[in-house]
TORKOL-4160 file (C-alpha; in steps of 0.2 Angstrom, whole numbers, padded with zeros to 4 digits, m for minus):
82
<pt num="1" X="0000" Y="0000" Z="0001"/>
<pt num="2" X="0010" Y="0016" Z="m0006"/>
<pt num="3" X="0007" Y="0034" Z="0003"/>
<pt num="4" X="m0006" Y="0041" Z="m0008"/>
<pt num="5" X="m0020" Y="0024" Z="m0002"/>
<pt num="6" X="m0016" Y="0025" Z="0015"/>
<pt num="7" X="m0028" Y="0041" Z="0016"/>
<pt num="8" X="m0048" Y="0035" Z="0016"/>
<pt num="9" X="m0040" Y="0018" Z="0016"/>
<pt num="10" X="m0058" Y="0010" Z="0026"/>
<pt num="11" X="m0074" Y="0019" Z="0029"/>
<pt num="12" X="m0075" Y="0029" Z="0046"/>
<pt num="13" X="m0089" Y="0025" Z="0059"/>
<pt num="14" X="m0092" Y="0041" Z="0067"/>
<pt num="15" X="m0093" Y="0058" Z="0061"/>
<pt num="16" X="m0107" Y="0068" Z="0049"/>
<pt num="17" X="m0098" Y="0058" Z="0033"/>
<pt num="18" X="m0104" Y="0042" Z="0040"/>
<pt num="19" X="m0122" Y="0046" Z="0042"/>
<pt num="20" X="m0133" Y="0049" Z="0028"/>
<pt num="21" X="m0152" Y="0051" Z="0025"/>
<pt num="22" X="m0163" Y="0037" Z="0028"/>
<pt num="23" X="m0173" Y="0044" Z="0014"/>
<pt num="24" X="m0162" Y="0051" Z="0001"/>
<pt num="25" X="m0145" Y="0047" Z="0007"/>
<pt num="26" X="m0138" Y="0064" Z="0008"/>
<pt num="27" X="m0127" Y="0070" Z="0022"/>
<pt num="28" X="m0129" Y="0087" Z="0025"/>
<pt num="29" X="m0143" Y="0095" Z="0037"/>
<pt num="30" X="m0147" Y="0079" Z="0044"/>
<pt num="31" X="m0158" Y="0077" Z="0058"/>
<pt num="32" X="m0155" Y="0063" Z="0072"/>
<pt num="33" X="m0165" Y="0068" Z="0085"/>
<pt num="34" X="m0178" Y="0056" Z="0090"/>
<pt num="35" X="m0171" Y="0043" Z="0079"/>
<pt num="36" X="m0175" Y="0051" Z="0064"/>
<pt num="37" X="m0160" Y="0050" Z="0053"/>
<pt num="38" X="m0168" Y="0061" Z="0039"/>
<pt num="39" X="m0160" Y="0077" Z="0033"/>
<pt num="40" X="m0170" Y="0093" Z="0033"/>
<pt num="41" X="m0177" Y="0093" Z="0014"/>
<pt num="42" X="m0185" Y="0076" Z="0017"/>
<pt num="43" X="m0193" Y="0081" Z="0035"/>
<pt num="44" X="m0201" Y="0096" Z="0031"/>
<pt num="45" X="m0210" Y="0086" Z="0016"/>
<pt num="46" X="m0214" Y="0071" Z="0026"/>
<pt num="47" X="m0216" Y="0079" Z="0045"/>
<pt num="48" X="m0235" Y="0077" Z="0044"/>
<pt num="49" X="m0233" Y="0058" Z="0039"/>
<pt num="50" X="m0221" Y="0055" Z="0053"/>
<pt num="51" X="m0233" Y="0062" Z="0064"/>
<pt num="52" X="m0227" Y="0078" Z="0068"/>
<pt num="53" X="m0236" Y="0096" Z="0069"/>
<pt num="54" X="m0234" Y="0117" Z="0072"/>
<pt num="55" X="m0238" Y="0121" Z="0089"/>
<pt num="56" X="m0248" Y="0134" Z="0079"/>
<pt num="57" X="m0258" Y="0123" Z="0071"/>
<pt num="58" X="m0263" Y="0118" Z="0093"/>
<pt num="59" X="m0264" Y="0137" Z="0098"/>
<pt num="60" X="m0276" Y="0139" Z="0085"/>
<pt num="61" X="m0287" Y="0124" Z="0089"/>
<pt num="62" X="m0288" Y="0129" Z="0107"/>
<pt num="63" X="m0291" Y="0147" Z="0103"/>
<pt num="64" X="m0282" Y="0161" Z="0108"/>
<pt num="65" X="m0268" Y="0161" Z="0096"/>
<pt num="66" X="m0253" Y="0171" Z="0103"/>
<pt num="67" X="m0238" Y="0178" Z="0095"/>
<pt num="68" X="m0223" Y="0165" Z="0096"/>
<pt num="69" X="m0206" Y="0170" Z="0090"/>
<pt num="70" X="m0200" Y="0153" Z="0085"/>
<pt num="71" X="m0213" Y="0138" Z="0079"/>
<pt num="72" X="m0209" Y="0124" Z="0092"/>
<pt num="73" X="m0214" Y="0106" Z="0083"/>
<pt num="74" X="m0222" Y="0093" Z="0094"/>
<pt num="75" X="m0222" Y="0075" Z="0093"/>
<pt num="76" X="m0240" Y="0069" Z="0093"/>
<pt num="77" X="m0243" Y="0049" Z="0095"/>
<pt num="78" X="m0227" Y="0045" Z="0086"/>
<pt num="79" X="m0215" Y="0032" Z="0091"/>
<pt num="80" X="m0197" Y="0033" Z="0092"/>
<pt num="81" X="m0187" Y="0025" Z="0078"/>
<pt num="82" X="m0170" Y="0017" Z="0077"/>
């Protein structure tokens, strides 16, 4: 094995390059929280199917609407996926 073949001779099992989106295979913008392992673009398009809802929608249904600086995303009936 020459000097040029030493680098990246075996895959790493750690770091951002070792994890990919389970939907599209992208390694950028990965959401790992709750075991989603999904990039932000795929999460945005599949959030309702997974079981996430925006807290703005909850406040609108609950009655009084308040101004919020950030939109929190809550888990409703979701399960942790591995």
